[in-house]
C-alpha positions in Angstrom: -34.5 16.4 -3.0 -38.3 16.0 -3.4 -40.1 13.5 -1.8 -42.4 13.3 -5.3 -39.5 11.8 -7.1 -40.6 8.4 -9.1 -38.6 5.5 -10.1 -38.3 6.7 -13.5 -37.0 9.9 -12.2 -34.4 7.9 -10.3 -33.8 5.4 -13.5 -33.2 8.6 -15.7 -30.6 10.4 -12.9 -28.6 6.8 -12.8 -28.6 6.7 -16.6 -27.2 10.5 -16.7 -24.6 9.6 -13.9 -23.3 6.8 -15.8 -22.9 8.7 -19.1 -24.6 6.1 -21.1 -22.8 2.9 -19.8 -23.9 0.0 -18.3 -23.3 -0.5 -14.5 -21.0 -3.2 -15.4 -19.1 -0.9 -17.9 -19.0 1.9 -15.1 -17.5 -0.2 -12.7 -14.5 -1.5 -15.5 -13.9 1.8 -16.2 -13.6 3.0 -12.6 -10.8 0.1 -12.2 -9.1 1.2 -15.4 -9.0 4.5 -13.8 -7.6 3.4 -10.6 -5.1 1.1 -12.3 -3.7 4.4 -14.1 -3.8 6.4 -10.7 -1.5 3.5 -9.5 0.8 3.0 -12.1 1.1 7.4 -11.7 1.9 6.6 -8.2 4.5 4.1 -9.1 6.4 6.3 -11.5 6.1 9.2 -9.2 7.8 7.1 -6.5 10.5 5.6 -8.7 11.4 9.5 -10.0 11.6 10.8 -6.3 13.8 7.8 -5.2 15.9 8.6 -8.2 16.2 12.2 -7.1 17.2 11.1 -3.4 19.7 8.7 -4.7 21.4 11.5 -6.7 20.9 14.3 -3.6 22.7 11.3 -1.3 25.6 10.9 -3.6 26.0 14.4 -4.2 26.5 14.9 -0.4 28.5 12.0 0.2 31.1 13.7 -2.6 30.9 16.8 -1.1 31.3 15.3 2.7 33.6 13.1 1.5 
C-alpha cells in the first residue's frame, strides 16, 4: 500500500469492505453466518451418524 493513504481513503475502504453496513451490523451478520455453519456441521454429523449406524447394522446382520 502507498504511504500516502489518508484517513478519508481508509474510511472509504472500510465502507466498501462493510458493504454499507455499520460495524455493528457487520458483526451481527458474521455471527449469524457462523451460527448457520454450526447448524450445517451438526446436520452433517447427524447424517454421518445415521449412515454409520445403518452400515454397522448391515455388517452385524451379515456376520450374524
